[in-house]
NURO-350435 format. One line per field, with one value per atom (N, C-alpha, C): residue in one letter; x, z, y; atom name; residue number from 1. Coordinates in steps of 0.2 Angstrom, whole numbers. Atoms other than C-alpha are relative to their C-alpha. Example, Ala and Ser with C-alpha at 12.3 -4.5 7.8 and 13.67 -1.06 7.14 Angstrom:
resn a	a	a	s	s	s
x 4	62	4	-4	68	-4
z 0	39	0	-1	36	3
y -6	-22	6	-6	-5	5
name N	CA	C	N	CA	C
resi 1	1	1	2	2	2
//
This chain:
resn m	m	m	i	i	i	p	p	p	q	q	q	t	t	t	y	y	y	e	e	e	q	q	q	w	w	w	k	k	k	s	s	s	c	c	c	i	i	i	i	i	i	n	n	n	d	d	d	c	c	c	k	k	k	i	i	i	n	n	n	l	l	l	t	t	t	k	k	k	d	d	d	f	f	f	a	a	a	k	k	k	q	q	q	r	r	r	l	l	l	a	a	a	v	v	v	y	y	y	q	q	q	d	d	d	p	p	p	d	d	d	n	n	n	k	k	k	e	e	e	t	t	t	q	q	q	r	r	r	f	f	f	i	i	i	s	s	s	l	l	l	y	y	y	g	g	g	e	e	e	q	q	q	h	h	h	l	l	l	k	k	k	n	n	n	i	i	i	i	i	i	n	n	n	w	w	w	f	f	f	k	k	k	q	q	q	i	i	i
x -6	41	4	-4	53	7	-6	69	6	-6	85	6	-6	98	-1	1	101	-3	2	98	-8	7	81	-4	4	76	0	0	82	-5	5	72	-7	6	57	-2	1	58	-1	0	61	-5	4	51	-7	7	36	-3	3	34	1	-1	40	2	-3	50	8	-7	66	5	-4	80	6	-4	88	4	-4	101	-5	4	88	-5	5	75	3	-4	88	1	-1	92	-6	6	74	-2	2	71	4	-4	86	-1	2	81	-6	6	65	3	-2	73	5	-5	87	-2	3	75	-4	4	70	-7	7	56	-5	5	48	-5	6	31	0	0	34	6	-6	51	-3	3	42	-5	5	28	4	-4	41	3	-3	50	-5	6	33	-2	2	30	5	-6	47	6	-5	58	7	-6	75	5	-5	86	-2	2	76	1	-2	77	7	-8	96	2	-1	96	-2	3	85	5	-4	96	7	-6	112	-1	1	104	-1	0	99	6	-6	116	4	-3	122	-2	3	112	5
z 1	-31	-4	4	-44	3	-3	-36	-4	4	-41	2	-1	-33	1	0	-32	7	-7	-13	1	0	-15	-4	4	-29	4	-3	-19	6	-5	-4	-2	3	-14	-2	2	-22	5	-6	-6	5	-5	6	-2	3	-4	-4	4	-17	2	-3	-6	-5	5	-20	2	-2	-16	-7	5	-27	-1	1	-32	-7	7	-46	-5	5	-55	-2	2	-54	-4	4	-60	-7	7	-75	-4	3	-79	-2	1	-78	-6	5	-88	-7	7	-102	-3	3	-104	-1	1	-101	-5	5	-113	-7	7	-127	-2	2	-135	-4	3	-145	5	-5	-129	1	-1	-127	8	-7	-108	1	0	-111	-3	3	-123	5	-5	-110	6	-5	-97	-2	3	-108	0	0	-111	6	-7	-93	4	-5	-85	-4	4	-100	0	2	-107	6	-5	-93	6	-5	-80	-2	2	-90	1	-1	-91	7	-7	-72	2	-2	-69	-3	3	-81	4	-4	-71	7	-7	-54	0	0	-59	-1	1	-65	6	-7	-47	4	-4	-40	0
y -2	49	-5	4	43	0	0	37	3	-3	47	-3	3	36	-7	7	18	-2	1	18	1	-1	26	-5	5	14	-7	6	-1	0	-1	5	-1	0	7	-7	7	-10	-5	5	-19	1	-1	-10	2	-2	-2	-6	5	-16	-7	6	-30	-5	5	-38	-1	2	-47	1	-1	-41	-5	5	-57	1	0	-60	-2	3	-70	5	-5	-56	5	-6	-43	-2	2	-54	0	0	-56	7	-7	-37	3	-3	-33	-3	3	-45	4	-4	-34	7	-7	-17	2	0	-20	-1	1	-24	6	-6	-8	-2	2	-18	-3	3	-25	5	-5	-17	3	-2	-16	6	-5	-6	6	-5	5	4	-3	9	3	-3	12	6	-6	25	5	-5	33	3	-3	35	3	-2	38	3	-3	43	-4	4	37	0	0	43	-4	4	34	-7	7	18	-2	1	20	-1	1	22	-7	6	7	-6	5	-4	0	0	2	-3	2	-1	-8	7	-19	-3	3	-22	0	0	-18	-6	5	-32	-6
name N	CA	C	N	CA	C	N	CA	C	N	CA	C	N	CA	C	N	CA	C	N	CA	C	N	CA	C	N	CA	C	N	CA	C	N	CA	C	N	CA	C	N	CA	C	N	CA	C	N	CA	C	N	CA	C	N	CA	C	N	CA	C	N	CA	C	N	CA	C	N	CA	C	N	CA	C	N	CA	C	N	CA	C	N	CA	C	N	CA	C	N	CA	C	N	CA	C	N	CA	C	N	CA	C	N	CA	C	N	CA	C	N	CA	C	N	CA	C	N	CA	C	N	CA	C	N	CA	C	N	CA	C	N	CA	C	N	CA	C	N	CA	C	N	CA	C	N	CA	C	N	CA	C	N	CA	C	N	CA	C	N	CA	C	N	CA	C	N	CA	C	N	CA	C	N	CA	C	N	CA	C	N	CA	C	N	CA	C	N	CA	C	N	CA	C	N	CA	C	N	CA	C	N	CA	C	N	CA	C	N	CA	C	N	CA	C	N	CA	C
resi 1	1	1	2	2	2	3	3	3	4	4	4	5	5	5	6	6	6	7	7	7	8	8	8	9	9	9	10	10	10	11	11	11	12	12	12	13	13	13	14	14	14	15	15	15	16	16	16	17	17	17	18	18	18	19	19	19	20	20	20	21	21	21	22	22	22	23	23	23	24	24	24	25	25	25	26	26	26	27	27	27	28	28	28	29	29	29	30	30	30	31	31	31	32	32	32	33	33	33	34	34	34	35	35	35	36	36	36	37	37	37	38	38	38	39	39	39	40	40	40	41	41	41	42	42	42	43	43	43	44	44	44	45	45	45	46	46	46	47	47	47	48	48	48	49	49	49	50	50	50	51	51	51	52	52	52	53	53	53	54	54	54	55	55	55	56	56	56	57	57	57	58	58	58	59	59	59	60	60	60	61	61	61	62	62	62	63	63	63
//
């Protein structure tokens, strides 16, 4: 399931993926996802689409 809300996403990351959503982690991920030339970002877009990338970026900014 692709999360549709911040709370769904946060629960998925913390509970399912067992990742601590720290400010440092969020900064690292934002550096990747805000770089359109990054291969990981391009792969993310190909798998989940531009809108979900925008959601993820906004959600990481809330951390």
